[in-house]
N, CA, C and O atoms as a CHARMM CRD file, in Angstrom:
* protein
*
  316
    1    1 MET  N    -29.13700  21.42000   7.48400 PROA 1      0.00000
    2    1 MET  CA   -29.06100  20.70200   8.74500 PROA 1      0.00000
    3    1 MET  C    -29.70900  21.57100   9.82800 PROA 1      0.00000
    4    1 MET  O    -29.39000  22.75400   9.94700 PROA 1      0.00000
    5    2 PRO  N    -30.60400  20.99500  10.60300 PROA 2      0.00000
    6    2 PRO  CA   -31.22600  21.75700  11.69100 PROA 2      0.00000
    7    2 PRO  C    -30.18500  22.24300  12.69500 PROA 2      0.00000
    8    2 PRO  O    -29.16700  21.59000  12.92800 PROA 2      0.00000
    9    3 ARG  N    -30.46300  23.39200  13.27500 PROA 3      0.00000
   10    3 ARG  CA   -29.52300  24.02200  14.21100 PROA 3      0.00000
   11    3 ARG  C    -29.20900  23.12100  15.41100 PROA 3      0.00000
   12    3 ARG  O    -28.05600  23.05600  15.83800 PROA 3      0.00000
   13    4 ALA  N    -30.20700  22.42900  15.95800 PROA 4      0.00000
   14    4 ALA  CA   -29.99900  21.55900  17.12100 PROA 4      0.00000
   15    4 ALA  C    -29.00500  20.44300  16.80500 PROA 4      0.00000
   16    4 ALA  O    -28.14900  20.12200  17.63000 PROA 4      0.00000
   17    5 GLU  N    -29.11500  19.84900  15.60800 PROA 5      0.00000
   18    5 GLU  CA   -28.18500  18.79200  15.20400 PROA 5      0.00000
   19    5 GLU  C    -26.77700  19.34200  15.04500 PROA 5      0.00000
   20    5 GLU  O    -25.80500  18.68500  15.41700 PROA 5      0.00000
   21    6 LEU  N    -26.66600  20.52500  14.50200 PROA 6      0.00000
   22    6 LEU  CA   -25.35900  21.15400  14.31300 PROA 6      0.00000
   23    6 LEU  C    -24.68400  21.40200  15.65900 PROA 6      0.00000
   24    6 LEU  O    -23.50000  21.10800  15.82800 PROA 6      0.00000
   25    7 ILE  N    -25.42500  21.93400  16.60100 PROA 7      0.00000
   26    7 ILE  CA   -24.87700  22.19700  17.93700 PROA 7      0.00000
   27    7 ILE  C    -24.48900  20.89500  18.62200 PROA 7      0.00000
   28    7 ILE  O    -23.42200  20.81100  19.23100 PROA 7      0.00000
   29    8 ALA  N    -25.33900  19.87900  18.53100 PROA 8      0.00000
   30    8 ALA  CA   -25.03700  18.58200  19.14800 PROA 8      0.00000
   31    8 ALA  C    -23.76700  17.99200  18.54300 PROA 8      0.00000
   32    8 ALA  O    -22.95200  17.41300  19.26100 PROA 8      0.00000
   33    9 GLY  N    -23.59400  18.13200  17.25000 PROA 9      0.00000
   34    9 GLY  CA   -22.38900  17.63700  16.57900 PROA 9      0.00000
   35    9 GLY  C    -21.14600  18.37200  17.04400 PROA 9      0.00000
   36    9 GLY  O    -20.10600  17.75100  17.26300 PROA 9      0.00000
   37   10 LEU  N    -21.23600  19.67500  17.19600 PROA 10     0.00000
   38   10 LEU  CA   -20.09400  20.46700  17.65700 PROA 10     0.00000
   39   10 LEU  C    -19.70900  20.11500  19.08800 PROA 10     0.00000
   40   10 LEU  O    -18.52400  20.04900  19.41600 PROA 10     0.00000
   41   11 VAL  N    -20.70200  19.89100  19.93700 PROA 11     0.00000
   42   11 VAL  CA   -20.43700  19.51900  21.32800 PROA 11     0.00000
   43   11 VAL  C    -19.76000  18.15700  21.38200 PROA 11     0.00000
   44   11 VAL  O    -18.80400  17.97100  22.13500 PROA 11     0.00000
   45   12 ALA  N    -20.23700  17.21400  20.60400 PROA 12     0.00000
   46   12 ALA  CA   -19.63700  15.87500  20.57000 PROA 12     0.00000
   47   12 ALA  C    -18.19800  15.95300  20.06700 PROA 12     0.00000
   48   12 ALA  O    -17.31900  15.27500  20.60000 PROA 12     0.00000
   49   13 LYS  N    -17.95300  16.76500  19.05400 PROA 13     0.00000
   50   13 LYS  CA   -16.60500  16.91500  18.51300 PROA 13     0.00000
   51   13 LYS  C    -15.67700  17.54900  19.55100 PROA 13     0.00000
   52   13 LYS  O    -14.52400  17.13700  19.68000 PROA 13     0.00000
   53   14 ALA  N    -16.16000  18.53000  20.27900 PROA 14     0.00000
   54   14 ALA  CA   -15.35300  19.19800  21.30300 PROA 14     0.00000
   55   14 ALA  C    -14.95300  18.22300  22.40200 PROA 14     0.00000
   56   14 ALA  O    -13.82800  18.28600  22.89900 PROA 14     0.00000
   57   15 LYS  N    -15.85200  17.32500  22.79000 PROA 15     0.00000
   58   15 LYS  CA   -15.54500  16.34900  23.82300 PROA 15     0.00000
   59   15 LYS  C    -14.47100  15.36700  23.36100 PROA 15     0.00000
   60   15 LYS  O    -13.64100  14.92900  24.15800 PROA 15     0.00000
   61   16 LYS  N    -14.48700  15.02300  22.07200 PROA 16     0.00000
   62   16 LYS  CA   -13.52600  14.06700  21.53100 PROA 16     0.00000
   63   16 LYS  C    -12.14800  14.68700  21.35800 PROA 16     0.00000
   64   16 LYS  O    -11.14400  13.97700  21.40000 PROA 16     0.00000
   65   17 SER  N    -12.08400  15.99100  21.16400 PROA 17     0.00000
   66   17 SER  CA   -10.81700  16.63800  20.84700 PROA 17     0.00000
   67   17 SER  C    -10.07400  17.10700  22.09700 PROA 17     0.00000
   68   17 SER  O     -9.86200  18.30300  22.29800 PROA 17     0.00000
   69   18 LEU  N     -9.68900  16.15300  22.92200 PROA 18     0.00000
   70   18 LEU  CA    -8.84900  16.47100  24.07100 PROA 18     0.00000
   71   18 LEU  C     -7.47000  16.85500  23.56600 PROA 18     0.00000
   72   18 LEU  O     -7.05600  16.41800  22.49300 PROA 18     0.00000
   73   19 SER  N     -6.76800  17.65800  24.32000 PROA 19     0.00000
   74   19 SER  CA    -5.41500  18.01000  23.91900 PROA 19     0.00000
   75   19 SER  C     -4.52500  16.78400  24.07300 PROA 19     0.00000
   76   19 SER  O     -4.89300  15.81800  24.74100 PROA 19     0.00000
   77   20 ALA  N     -3.36800  16.83100  23.45700 PROA 20     0.00000
   78   20 ALA  CA    -2.41000  15.72600  23.53900 PROA 20     0.00000
   79   20 ALA  C     -2.04500  15.45400  24.98800 PROA 20     0.00000
   80   20 ALA  O     -1.98400  14.29700  25.40600 PROA 20     0.00000
   81   21 GLU  N     -1.80300  16.49900  25.75000 PROA 21     0.00000
   82   21 GLU  CA    -1.42600  16.33600  27.15300 PROA 21     0.00000
   83   21 GLU  C     -2.55200  15.69400  27.95500 PROA 21     0.00000
   84   21 GLU  O     -2.29800  14.84000  28.80400 PROA 21     0.00000
   85   22 GLU  N     -3.78400  16.09400  27.69400 PROA 22     0.00000
   86   22 GLU  CA    -4.92100  15.51300  28.41300 PROA 22     0.00000
   87   22 GLU  C     -5.05200  14.02100  28.10400 PROA 22     0.00000
   88   22 GLU  O     -5.32900  13.21900  28.99600 PROA 22     0.00000
   89   23 LYS  N     -4.85300  13.66000  26.84500 PROA 23     0.00000
   90   23 LYS  CA    -4.92800  12.24900  26.46900 PROA 23     0.00000
   91   23 LYS  C     -3.84700  11.44200  27.16500 PROA 23     0.00000
   92   23 LYS  O     -4.11500  10.35200  27.67000 PROA 23     0.00000
   93   24 VAL  N     -2.61500  11.97200  27.19800 PROA 24     0.00000
   94   24 VAL  CA    -1.50700  11.26700  27.83900 PROA 24     0.00000
   95   24 VAL  C     -1.75800  11.12800  29.33800 PROA 24     0.00000
   96   24 VAL  O     -1.53900  10.05700  29.90300 PROA 24     0.00000
   97   25 LEU  N     -2.21500  12.19700  29.98800 PROA 25     0.00000
   98   25 LEU  CA    -2.50700  12.13700  31.42600 PROA 25     0.00000
   99   25 LEU  C     -3.60600  11.12200  31.73700 PROA 25     0.00000
  100   25 LEU  O     -3.49700  10.34800  32.68800 PROA 25     0.00000
  101   26 GLU  N     -4.65100  11.13200  30.93600 PROA 26     0.00000
  102   26 GLU  CA    -5.74900  10.19700  31.13800 PROA 26     0.00000
  103   26 GLU  C     -5.25600   8.75300  30.99700 PROA 26     0.00000
  104   26 GLU  O     -5.62300   7.88700  31.79000 PROA 26     0.00000
  105   27 TYR  N     -4.42700   8.50400  29.98600 PROA 27     0.00000
  106   27 TYR  CA    -3.87200   7.16100  29.76500 PROA 27     0.00000
  107   27 TYR  C     -2.97300   6.76400  30.93200 PROA 27     0.00000
  108   27 TYR  O     -3.07600   5.64900  31.44300 PROA 27     0.00000
  109   28 ALA  N     -2.09900   7.66500  31.35300 PROA 28     0.00000
  110   28 ALA  CA    -1.15900   7.36400  32.43900 PROA 28     0.00000
  111   28 ALA  C     -1.90000   7.08100  33.74100 PROA 28     0.00000
  112   28 ALA  O     -1.49000   6.20500  34.50200 PROA 28     0.00000
  113   29 GLN  N     -2.97100   7.79800  34.00500 PROA 29     0.00000
  114   29 GLN  CA    -3.74800   7.57200  35.22600 PROA 29     0.00000
  115   29 GLN  C     -4.45000   6.21900  35.18100 PROA 29     0.00000
  116   29 GLN  O     -4.49000   5.50900  36.18600 PROA 29     0.00000
  117   30 SER  N     -4.99100   5.86400  34.04800 PROA 30     0.00000
  118   30 SER  CA    -5.74300   4.61300  33.97000 PROA 30     0.00000
  119   30 SER  C     -4.83800   3.38600  33.87400 PROA 30     0.00000
  120   30 SER  O     -5.26000   2.28100  34.21800 PROA 30     0.00000
  121   31 HSD  N     -3.59700   3.56500  33.41100 PROA 31     0.00000
  122   31 HSD  CA    -2.66900   2.43800  33.26900 PROA 31     0.00000
  123   31 HSD  C     -1.51000   2.49400  34.26200 PROA 31     0.00000
  124   31 HSD  O     -0.59700   1.67300  34.17800 PROA 31     0.00000
  125   32 SER  N     -1.52400   3.41300  35.16900 PROA 32     0.00000
  126   32 SER  CA    -0.51200   3.65800  36.21300 PROA 32     0.00000
  127   32 SER  C      0.79800   4.22200  35.68400 PROA 32     0.00000
  128   32 SER  O      1.57000   4.78000  36.46500 PROA 32     0.00000
  129   33 SER  N      1.08000   4.10000  34.39600 PROA 33     0.00000
  130   33 SER  CA     2.26400   4.73300  33.80100 PROA 33     0.00000
  131   33 SER  C      2.08100   4.78200  32.29000 PROA 33     0.00000
  132   33 SER  O      1.15200   4.19300  31.73600 PROA 33     0.00000
  133   34 VAL  N      2.99200   5.50000  31.64000 PROA 34     0.00000
  134   34 VAL  CA     2.95000   5.61700  30.18600 PROA 34     0.00000
  135   34 VAL  C      4.38600   5.58800  29.66900 PROA 34     0.00000
  136   34 VAL  O      5.29700   6.07600  30.33800 PROA 34     0.00000
  137   35 THR  N      4.59000   5.02400  28.48800 PROA 35     0.00000
  138   35 THR  CA     5.90500   5.00400  27.85000 PROA 35     0.00000
  139   35 THR  C      5.84600   5.83600  26.57900 PROA 35     0.00000
  140   35 THR  O      4.77000   6.22700  26.12700 PROA 35     0.00000
  141   36 ARG  N      7.01800   6.10200  26.00700 PROA 36     0.00000
  142   36 ARG  CA     7.04900   6.85100  24.75200 PROA 36     0.00000
  143   36 ARG  C      6.30400   6.08200  23.66500 PROA 36     0.00000
  144   36 ARG  O      5.59700   6.68500  22.85700 PROA 36     0.00000
  145   37 SER  N      6.45200   4.77700  23.63600 PROA 37     0.00000
  146   37 SER  CA     5.74200   3.95700  22.64100 PROA 37     0.00000
  147   37 SER  C      4.23100   4.08400  22.79400 PROA 37     0.00000
  148   37 SER  O      3.49900   4.12900  21.80500 PROA 37     0.00000
  149   38 ASP  N      3.77200   4.14000  24.04000 PROA 38     0.00000
  150   38 ASP  CA     2.33700   4.32600  24.28700 PROA 38     0.00000
  151   38 ASP  C      1.86800   5.65600  23.70800 PROA 38     0.00000
  152   38 ASP  O      0.80900   5.73100  23.08500 PROA 38     0.00000
  153   39 VAL  N      2.65900   6.70100  23.91700 PROA 39     0.00000
  154   39 VAL  CA     2.29700   8.03100  23.43000 PROA 39     0.00000
  155   39 VAL  C      2.26900   8.05200  21.90100 PROA 39     0.00000
  156   39 VAL  O      1.39000   8.67200  21.30200 PROA 39     0.00000
  157   40 ILE  N      3.22800   7.37700  21.27400 PROA 40     0.00000
  158   40 ILE  CA     3.26400   7.30500  19.80700 PROA 40     0.00000
  159   40 ILE  C      1.97000   6.69800  19.27700 PROA 40     0.00000
  160   40 ILE  O      1.36900   7.22500  18.34000 PROA 40     0.00000
  161   41 GLU  N      1.54400   5.59100  19.87500 PROA 41     0.00000
  162   41 GLU  CA     0.31600   4.92700  19.43700 PROA 41     0.00000
  163   41 GLU  C     -0.92800   5.73700  19.79800 PROA 41     0.00000
  164   41 GLU  O     -1.84000   5.88000  18.98400 PROA 41     0.00000
  165   42 LEU  N     -0.95800   6.26000  21.00600 PROA 42     0.00000
  166   42 LEU  CA    -2.11900   7.00300  21.48900 PROA 42     0.00000
  167   42 LEU  C     -2.40100   8.24500  20.64700 PROA 42     0.00000
  168   42 LEU  O     -3.54300   8.50500  20.27000 PROA 42     0.00000
  169   43 LEU  N     -1.35500   9.00100  20.36100 PROA 43     0.00000
  170   43 LEU  CA    -1.52500  10.26800  19.63600 PROA 43     0.00000
  171   43 LEU  C     -1.33500  10.12600  18.13200 PROA 43     0.00000
  172   43 LEU  O     -1.61700  11.05600  17.37600 PROA 43     0.00000
  173   44 GLU  N     -0.85000   8.94500  17.69100 PROA 44     0.00000
  174   44 GLU  CA    -0.55300   8.70300  16.28600 PROA 44     0.00000
  175   44 GLU  C      0.41600   9.75300  15.74900 PROA 44     0.00000
  176   44 GLU  O      0.14800  10.43400  14.75900 PROA 44     0.00000
  177   45 VAL  N      1.57100   9.86200  16.45100 PROA 45     0.00000
  178   45 VAL  CA     2.59100  10.84500  16.09500 PROA 45     0.00000
  179   45 VAL  C      3.94600  10.14600  15.94800 PROA 45     0.00000
  180   45 VAL  O      4.08200   8.95300  16.22100 PROA 45     0.00000
  181   46 SER  N      4.93300  10.91300  15.51300 PROA 46     0.00000
  182   46 SER  CA     6.28900  10.38600  15.34900 PROA 46     0.00000
  183   46 SER  C      6.98100  10.25500  16.70500 PROA 46     0.00000
  184   46 SER  O      6.50200  10.76200  17.71900 PROA 46     0.00000
  185   47 THR  N      8.11000   9.56500  16.69400 PROA 47     0.00000
  186   47 THR  CA     8.91600   9.40900  17.90200 PROA 47     0.00000
  187   47 THR  C      9.33900  10.77200  18.43500 PROA 47     0.00000
  188   47 THR  O      9.27400  11.02000  19.63900 PROA 47     0.00000
  189   48 PHE  N      9.77000  11.64900  17.54200 PROA 48     0.00000
  190   48 PHE  CA    10.21700  12.98100  17.94700 PROA 48     0.00000
  191   48 PHE  C      9.09000  13.75900  18.63100 PROA 48     0.00000
  192   48 PHE  O      9.29500  14.36500  19.68200 PROA 48     0.00000
  193   49 THR  N      7.91100  13.73700  18.03200 PROA 49     0.00000
  194   49 THR  CA     6.77800  14.47800  18.58800 PROA 49     0.00000
  195   49 THR  C      6.37100  13.90400  19.94400 PROA 49     0.00000
  196   49 THR  O      6.08000  14.65700  20.87400 PROA 49     0.00000
  197   50 ALA  N      6.34900  12.58900  20.06000 PROA 50     0.00000
  198   50 ALA  CA     6.01300  11.95700  21.34100 PROA 50     0.00000
  199   50 ALA  C      7.01400  12.36600  22.41400 PROA 50     0.00000
  200   50 ALA  O      6.62800  12.67800  23.54000 PROA 50     0.00000
  201   51 SER  N      8.28800  12.36600  22.07100 PROA 51     0.00000
  202   51 SER  CA     9.32700  12.76200  23.02300 PROA 51     0.00000
  203   51 SER  C      9.15900  14.21600  23.43500 PROA 51     0.00000
  204   51 SER  O      9.33800  14.55500  24.60500 PROA 51     0.00000
  205   52 ARG  N      8.81800  15.06900  22.49000 PROA 52     0.00000
  206   52 ARG  CA     8.62800  16.48700  22.77300 PROA 52     0.00000
  207   52 ARG  C      7.44500  16.70200  23.72700 PROA 52     0.00000
  208   52 ARG  O      7.53900  17.50200  24.65800 PROA 52     0.00000
  209   53 VAL  N      6.34900  16.00100  23.50100 PROA 53     0.00000
  210   53 VAL  CA     5.17400  16.11400  24.37300 PROA 53     0.00000
  211   53 VAL  C      5.53000  15.66000  25.78100 PROA 53     0.00000
  212   53 VAL  O      5.17400  16.31800  26.75800 PROA 53     0.00000
  213   54 ILE  N      6.23500  14.52700  25.88500 PROA 54     0.00000
  214   54 ILE  CA     6.61200  14.00600  27.20100 PROA 54     0.00000
  215   54 ILE  C      7.56600  14.95000  27.91800 PROA 54     0.00000
  216   54 ILE  O      7.39700  15.21500  29.10800 PROA 54     0.00000
  217   55 ARG  N      8.57400  15.46400  27.20000 PROA 55     0.00000
  218   55 ARG  CA     9.52600  16.40700  27.81900 PROA 55     0.00000
  219   55 ARG  C      8.80800  17.61900  28.37600 PROA 55     0.00000
  220   55 ARG  O      9.10800  18.07200  29.48100 PROA 55     0.00000
  221   56 LYS  N      7.86600  18.14400  27.61700 PROA 56     0.00000
  222   56 LYS  CA     7.10000  19.31900  28.05200 PROA 56     0.00000
  223   56 LYS  C      6.30300  18.99700  29.31700 PROA 56     0.00000
  224   56 LYS  O      6.22600  19.81600  30.23300 PROA 56     0.00000
  225   57 MET  N      5.71500  17.81300  29.36100 PROA 57     0.00000
  226   57 MET  CA     4.91400  17.42400  30.51500 PROA 57     0.00000
  227   57 MET  C      5.78700  17.19900  31.74700 PROA 57     0.00000
  228   57 MET  O      5.36800  17.50500  32.86400 PROA 57     0.00000
  229   58 VAL  N      6.98800  16.67300  31.55900 PROA 58     0.00000
  230   58 VAL  CA     7.92200  16.50000  32.68200 PROA 58     0.00000
  231   58 VAL  C      8.36300  17.87000  33.18500 PROA 58     0.00000
  232   58 VAL  O      8.42100  18.10400  34.39200 PROA 58     0.00000
  233   59 LYS  N      8.67000  18.76800  32.26200 PROA 59     0.00000
  234   59 LYS  CA     9.10500  20.12400  32.62600 PROA 59     0.00000
  235   59 LYS  C      8.01300  20.86700  33.40000 PROA 59     0.00000
  236   59 LYS  O      8.31300  21.63700  34.31200 PROA 59     0.00000
  237   60 ASN  N      6.75500  20.63700  33.03800 PROA 60     0.00000
  238   60 ASN  CA     5.62600  21.30100  33.68800 PROA 60     0.00000
  239   60 ASN  C      5.12200  20.54900  34.92000 PROA 60     0.00000
  240   60 ASN  O      4.05200  20.85400  35.44800 PROA 60     0.00000
  241   61 ASN  N      5.90200  19.56500  35.37400 PROA 61     0.00000
  242   61 ASN  CA     5.57000  18.77500  36.56100 PROA 61     0.00000
  243   61 ASN  C      4.22600  18.06300  36.47800 PROA 61     0.00000
  244   61 ASN  O      3.51100  17.95300  37.47400 PROA 61     0.00000
  245   62 LEU  N      3.89000  17.58700  35.29900 PROA 62     0.00000
  246   62 LEU  CA     2.69300  16.77200  35.13200 PROA 62     0.00000
  247   62 LEU  C      3.03900  15.29200  35.19100 PROA 62     0.00000
  248   62 LEU  O      2.25600  14.48000  35.68300 PROA 62     0.00000
  249   63 LEU  N      4.23800  14.94400  34.67600 PROA 63     0.00000
  250   63 LEU  CA     4.71100  13.56800  34.68300 PROA 63     0.00000
  251   63 LEU  C      6.07200  13.49400  35.36300 PROA 63     0.00000
  252   63 LEU  O      6.83400  14.46100  35.36900 PROA 63     0.00000
  253   64 LYS  N      6.36400  12.32300  35.93500 PROA 64     0.00000
  254   64 LYS  CA     7.65600  12.06400  36.55100 PROA 64     0.00000
  255   64 LYS  C      8.33400  10.93900  35.77700 PROA 64     0.00000
  256   64 LYS  O      7.72500   9.90100  35.51900 PROA 64     0.00000
  257   65 GLN  N      9.60200  11.15000  35.40700 PROA 65     0.00000
  258   65 GLN  CA    10.35100  10.12800  34.68700 PROA 65     0.00000
  259   65 GLN  C     10.87100   9.07700  35.65900 PROA 65     0.00000
  260   65 GLN  O     11.43200   9.40700  36.70400 PROA 65     0.00000
  261   66 ASN  N     10.68200   7.82400  35.31100 PROA 66     0.00000
  262   66 ASN  CA    11.17000   6.69800  36.10200 PROA 66     0.00000
  263   66 ASN  C     12.04600   5.82700  35.20900 PROA 66     0.00000
  264   66 ASN  O     11.58900   5.35900  34.16600 PROA 66     0.00000
  265   67 GLY  N     13.28000   5.60800  35.59700 PROA 67     0.00000
  266   67 GLY  CA    14.17900   4.77400  34.80700 PROA 67     0.00000
  267   67 GLY  C     14.91600   5.55700  33.74100 PROA 67     0.00000
  268   67 GLY  O     14.73500   6.76400  33.58300 PROA 67     0.00000
  269   68 LYS  N     15.75000   4.83800  33.01700 PROA 68     0.00000
  270   68 LYS  CA    16.54700   5.42800  31.93500 PROA 68     0.00000
  271   68 LYS  C     16.50200   4.51700  30.71500 PROA 68     0.00000
  272   68 LYS  O     16.21000   3.32600  30.82200 PROA 68     0.00000
  273   69 ALA  N     16.78900   5.08500  29.57900 PROA 69     0.00000
  274   69 ALA  CA    16.90300   4.36300  28.29800 PROA 69     0.00000
  275   69 ALA  C     15.64600   3.54000  28.00600 PROA 69     0.00000
  276   69 ALA  O     14.53600   4.06900  28.06700 PROA 69     0.00000
  277   70 ARG  N     15.80700   2.26300  27.69300 PROA 70     0.00000
  278   70 ARG  CA    14.67100   1.43300  27.27400 PROA 70     0.00000
  279   70 ARG  C     13.65600   1.18200  28.37700 PROA 70     0.00000
  280   70 ARG  O     12.48900   0.90900  28.09500 PROA 70     0.00000
  281   71 SER  N     14.08400   1.27000  29.61900 PROA 71     0.00000
  282   71 SER  CA    13.16500   0.96900  30.71800 PROA 71     0.00000
  283   71 SER  C     12.46200   2.21700  31.26000 PROA 71     0.00000
  284   71 SER  O     11.88700   2.18000  32.34800 PROA 71     0.00000
  285   72 THR  N     12.50500   3.31100  30.51300 PROA 72     0.00000
  286   72 THR  CA    11.89300   4.56000  30.97500 PROA 72     0.00000
  287   72 THR  C     10.37000   4.49300  30.86700 PROA 72     0.00000
  288   72 THR  O      9.82000   4.09000  29.84200 PROA 72     0.00000
  289   73 ASN  N      9.71100   4.89400  31.94100 PROA 73     0.00000
  290   73 ASN  CA     8.26900   5.11600  31.89300 PROA 73     0.00000
  291   73 ASN  C      7.98000   6.37600  32.70500 PROA 73     0.00000
  292   73 ASN  O      8.84700   6.89300  33.40900 PROA 73     0.00000
  293   74 TYR  N      6.77500   6.84500  32.59400 PROA 74     0.00000
  294   74 TYR  CA     6.40300   8.11400  33.23000 PROA 74     0.00000
  295   74 TYR  C      5.12500   7.90600  34.01600 PROA 74     0.00000
  296   74 TYR  O      4.19900   7.23700  33.55600 PROA 74     0.00000
  297   75 THR  N      5.08300   8.48800  35.21500 PROA 75     0.00000
  298   75 THR  CA     3.89100   8.40800  36.05500 PROA 75     0.00000
  299   75 THR  C      3.36800   9.81300  36.33100 PROA 75     0.00000
  300   75 THR  O      4.10800  10.79400  36.25800 PROA 75     0.00000
  301   76 VAL  N      2.09200   9.88900  36.64700 PROA 76     0.00000
  302   76 VAL  CA     1.44700  11.17500  36.93000 PROA 76     0.00000
  303   76 VAL  C      1.89200  11.65000  38.29900 PROA 76     0.00000
  304   76 VAL  O      1.91000  10.88200  39.26100 PROA 76     0.00000
  305   77 ILE  N      2.25100  12.92400  38.38000 PROA 77     0.00000
  306   77 ILE  CA     2.61800  13.52500  39.65200 PROA 77     0.00000
  307   77 ILE  C      1.32800  13.95200  40.35200 PROA 77     0.00000
  308   77 ILE  O      0.55100  14.74600  39.82200 PROA 77     0.00000
  309   78 LYS  N      1.12200  13.42200  41.52400 PROA 78     0.00000
  310   78 LYS  CA    -0.07600  13.75500  42.30700 PROA 78     0.00000
  311   78 LYS  C      0.13400  15.08400  43.00700 PROA 78     0.00000
  312   78 LYS  O      1.17900  15.30300  43.62000 PROA 78     0.00000
  313   79 LYS  N     -0.83500  15.96500  42.92500 PROA 79     0.00000
  314   79 LYS  CA    -0.72700  17.27700  43.55700 PROA 79     0.00000
  315   79 LYS  C     -1.68600  17.40800  44.69400 PROA 79     0.00000
  316   79 LYS  O     -1.73300  18.45200  45.34400 PROA 79     0.00000
């Protein structure tokens, strides 16, 4: 494989591989909020993993929890 094609492929792959938090933030910004179910589908992870990602983002002041139990959604904290 020519070197230019290899580099172009690596750059394209790097752009696609956003972190889980970046994907969730991008989704929440474009949809005004995000739910745990959205995160499960978006990241293709288990309920536990989705909850862990969301908890971490709330703790780091990236997301704000709105509501409780089934009506819980999360919005991006504007800085």
